[in-house]
C-alpha positions, 0 to 999 in steps of 0.5 A: 362697209356699215351703214350710215349713221345717218340713215340708221338714226332714221331707220334703224330698230323699226320695220314699217311692214309690221306696222301697216307701212306707216314711214314712223314707229307709231306712238303706242299711248296703251298702258296694258296689251292684251295677253290673250290667255293665261298661258300666254301671259305666263310665257310673256311674264317668265320671258319664253316669249317676246311681247308686251303686257305692260306700259311700264315694262315695255311697249312698240315705241319704247322698242323702237327706240331701244333698238335704234340707239343699240344701233347707232351705238353698235350695241346689242341692247340699250333699255329706256327708262322713265326717268333716273331713278328707273335707271338706277334699279 
C-alpha cells in the first residue's frame, strides 16, 4: 500500500537532513548559485550533473515543489514555471 496522500502533501520531495533539519523547505531567494569553476558550470549546463545555476531555470525551493507535485500525481516528474506563457515553451 502506498503512502497516504495527506502525508505526501506535507513531506514528499523534501529531505530535512539535506537542509540543516529545517522542518519545511527553505525559500531560496538567491537568483544565482556559485558554479565553483568553469568545468562544473559546463557540466551543469550540459545536464551531466544535477545542481542549480540560475533561479529562472531551477532552484532548491522550486525543486521541492516539483518533486512533491510529481509524488501527489503518481508522476515521474513535474515542471513549475513562472507564468502561463513560460509553460508554452
